[in-house]
Phi, psi and omega in degrees: 000136173249129184259151178228151176235144172257124181247109177107120190226048166283206179295322177285321181292321179297316189294313179297322175302326182294304183297321178294325171303320179297308170307313183307305184297333182278310192284312180083008181231018170230152174207149177285116187252335177197160181229138168240127178107019177198177174239172184298327182296315189283324180305327186274352185291128176264123179239162176254133184246164179287354179264013188100156178289124174232140183245108176260010186293336184264006177281133186290107185243013186300326179256019176259143188257148188230126184233159168257345181242120189290326183285338167289323177308303182301310184292326184270318186278329183057058172296150167290325186231146176228128175255112179255118178238044183267165182305151185313316184296344179257358189296318177296311183301314178288325183285316182297310180297319183293311179304316184283348175258015175089013185264146159280143183231136158257121187231138174295164180279154350289162184304309183188165187285339180225160171294328181292331180279332172299308179305320182293324182295310182300316181296316177301311183292329177288312176310315186259002172059047176242160179270139174227129184229140178256144187274053171282084198293337184294336176301340178251016172280128188309313186296322179281328175298321181294314188292326169294341170294308178308314185294303181313312182269000180051049174302314176257020186092185183284143167286135174233355176205147176210149175221152177217144179216155186209122178229145177203159170289163183300123183292097176246031184266348184276157175299129183057017177057037181295339182291339178278351180262112178300337175294338178251335183239341185093353185068190187307326190299306190267339176281310192254299184300336177302337173298320183284321176299316182292327176290322179303310183299315187291318178291307192239356181092180176290128180281162190280338176191160171210171173214143181225154169227149180224166175233160181219039177298311187256331175198158181297140183046046184285331182208161183217138174231116183237143168242132175250129180249133176246144181288341175282002181094353170300138180238125180229139168236153182213138174228140176216150182202118178246023180260018189280176188286158177302334173277352181284124176283143171314133175218146174229152183205141176219138172219140173236123175264115179264182176286335188243351183196170168240128179265135171222133175244118177242117177051039172098351184257128186257130171233140178249125172255112170261186172296336188252335183202166174251126184246108167292111185282130184266129187238149169307145182261019175294135177301130178285348170291324180288317179295322173312304185289319182298322181294317186296309172298333174284330176298307181294310181279325188245356184071017180271103188269155174205158182301323187307335192252020179277116179291332185284324174299307184291333175302319180294322170300324182293310181306326173291314175306313177298320183291324175301312176294319173306314180306312188290324185288320175301310185293326181289320180303329186284338187285000000 
């Protein structure tokens, strides 16, 4: 039996609790032992999240302990698995402490706020022979997984151009607006744009070079516009902006231009455009958060590894994102 604890109980922590409970009932060999960041009364409230509606009211918590201090939780309860959904600036601290205390760790994206922090996390996992997974959830989304299949198998020929975009109103929902402080969140680049950076890394690998610009009109690092260059001729662009008005709806877009077709994902729906027809690709409806948790638990409990859960792969994503920030800042200093 494997015990798990959830540290941080905002929207993502609640979502992970929901899907882990679903897995617990299915598998029978994992169970919830403790939670840090909420109370029994608040835990049982059913709320609708921007991640979709989840209901935690039916989760059995009679044997679950509640804590305000994650270190106390880990030291007293000694869970096998930690699910960390804490603010970005605490990702490294929580993960390293948990790994050093013998826990396997699932830590939310982005991996950490600096390259050194990312390396500390990976070193702690290796030193303690523990599993470390980073929650780059779009690797588990059916549309993006199908697009990666097209790329890997060259279903529509070789890709030669791709573009990604992600737009949002300004995120003002965190405590003390920590998410708007790049020193705590990494700004739009590490919090939102990192999804597309990770897809680019997953699809095409690390680019041979890049150039970036950023804007700071409403808050620091509010938007980023990057071009990625590959020596084989592939050209990729990615834009992200979270400084839009409160009435502007969230939008995401991805397009890959292949030799024989164009594949586009617009707000989650995948369409392939050939010279003769537009194909609306039918995809499974399983939540990517559910698939993400299943992969992590299968890795820990059953030893089933897959590319999607490699922390080392995600570290390459972070290196790309850090390079974008550094390139843009260096460019600004030259002006």
